[in-house]
C-alpha positions in Angstrom: -67.8 -48.0 142.2 -66.1 -47.0 145.1 -62.7 -46.0 143.9 -60.6 -43.6 146.0 -58.4 -41.5 143.8 -56.9 -39.6 146.7 -54.1 -42.1 147.4 -52.5 -42.3 144.0 -53.1 -38.6 143.5 -51.3 -37.7 146.8 -48.5 -39.8 146.0 -48.1 -38.4 142.6 -48.2 -34.7 144.1 -45.5 -35.7 146.5 -43.3 -37.1 143.8 -43.9 -34.0 141.6 -42.9 -31.9 144.6 -39.7 -33.7 145.0 -39.1 -33.0 141.2 -39.7 -29.4 141.8 -43.0 -29.3 140.1 -46.5 -28.7 141.5 -49.7 -30.6 140.6 -53.2 -29.2 141.2 -56.6 -30.1 140.0 -56.4 -27.4 137.5 -56.3 -27.8 133.8 -52.7 -26.4 133.6 -51.5 -29.5 135.5 -51.9 -31.6 132.5 -48.7 -30.3 131.1 -46.9 -31.2 134.4 -48.3 -34.8 134.0 -46.7 -34.7 130.5 -43.4 -33.4 132.0 -43.3 -36.2 134.5 -43.8 -38.9 132.0 -41.4 -37.4 129.5 -38.9 -37.4 132.2 -39.3 -41.0 133.0 -39.3 -41.9 129.2 -36.2 -40.0 128.9 -34.5 -41.9 131.8 -35.9 -45.2 130.3 -37.0 -46.6 133.7 -39.9 -48.8 132.4 -40.9 -49.8 136.0 -41.4 -46.2 136.8 -43.2 -45.5 133.6 -45.7 -48.4 134.3 -46.5 -47.0 137.8 -46.7 -43.4 136.4 -49.2 -44.6 133.7 -51.9 -45.4 136.2 -51.1 -42.6 138.6 -51.1 -39.9 135.9 -54.2 -41.4 134.5 -56.1 -41.2 137.7 -54.7 -37.5 138.2 -55.8 -36.7 134.6 -59.3 -38.0 135.6 -59.3 -36.0 138.7 -58.6 -32.8 136.8 -61.6 -33.7 134.5 -63.8 -34.5 137.4 -63.0 -31.3 139.1 -64.2 -29.4 136.0 -67.3 -31.5 134.6 -67.9 -34.0 137.4 -68.3 -37.7 136.9 -67.8 -41.1 138.8 -65.0 -43.6 138.6 -66.3 -47.0 137.1 -64.9 -50.2 135.7 -65.9 -50.4 132.0 -68.1 -53.7 131.4 -66.4 -54.7 128.1 -62.8 -53.8 128.7 -62.6 -54.1 132.4 -60.7 -50.8 132.5 -61.0 -48.1 135.0 -63.0 -45.3 133.5 -64.6 -42.0 134.3 -68.3 -42.0 133.7 -69.3 -38.5 132.8 -73.0 -37.9 131.9 -73.6 -40.7 129.4 -70.0 -41.0 128.3 -67.2 -43.2 129.3 -63.8 -41.5 129.4 -60.5 -43.5 129.7 -57.9 -41.3 131.2 -55.4 -44.0 131.8 -55.6 -45.0 128.2 -55.0 -41.4 127.3 -51.7 -41.5 129.3 -50.8 -44.8 127.5 -51.4 -43.1 124.1 -49.1 -40.2 125.5 -46.4 -42.6 126.5 -46.5 -44.3 123.0 -46.5 -41.1 120.9 -46.1 -37.9 123.1 -45.9 -35.7 120.1 -49.4 -36.5 118.9 -51.4 -37.4 122.2 -51.3 -34.4 124.3 -53.1 -34.8 127.8 -54.1 -31.2 127.7 -55.8 -31.6 124.4 -57.4 -34.8 125.6 -58.6 -33.0 128.7 -59.8 -30.0 126.7 -61.8 -32.2 124.3 -63.5 -34.1 127.2 -64.4 -30.9 129.0 -65.7 -29.1 125.9 -67.8 -32.1 125.0 -69.1 -32.5 128.6 -69.4 -29.2 129.9 -73.0 -28.1 130.4 -74.3 -25.6 127.6 -73.9 -22.0 128.5 
């Protein structure tokens, strides 16, 4: 699949900068994604939350790709955007959805670390 992650990621980086935050493709940026989403939840702007769901999911995928590689794909069964890493399908947008629904139990940092630990080449 020829999905270009740069446009949504660039837009989200600009938005974060306007909020006084900095996003990078480092693992530490997972907490910034959580802060952005939490702020939108606090404001209660459902339209902004819906837009952030996809952009933050793509950015989470960008962070994972930077560390373990992978390619964007559309999952055959669910028709959802996913990240194919080795033989696994990873769903970062779904991870963001889970965080939106229950932020206390669905950390994006935990999700990214779990994927990275599972997919990283043996040392």
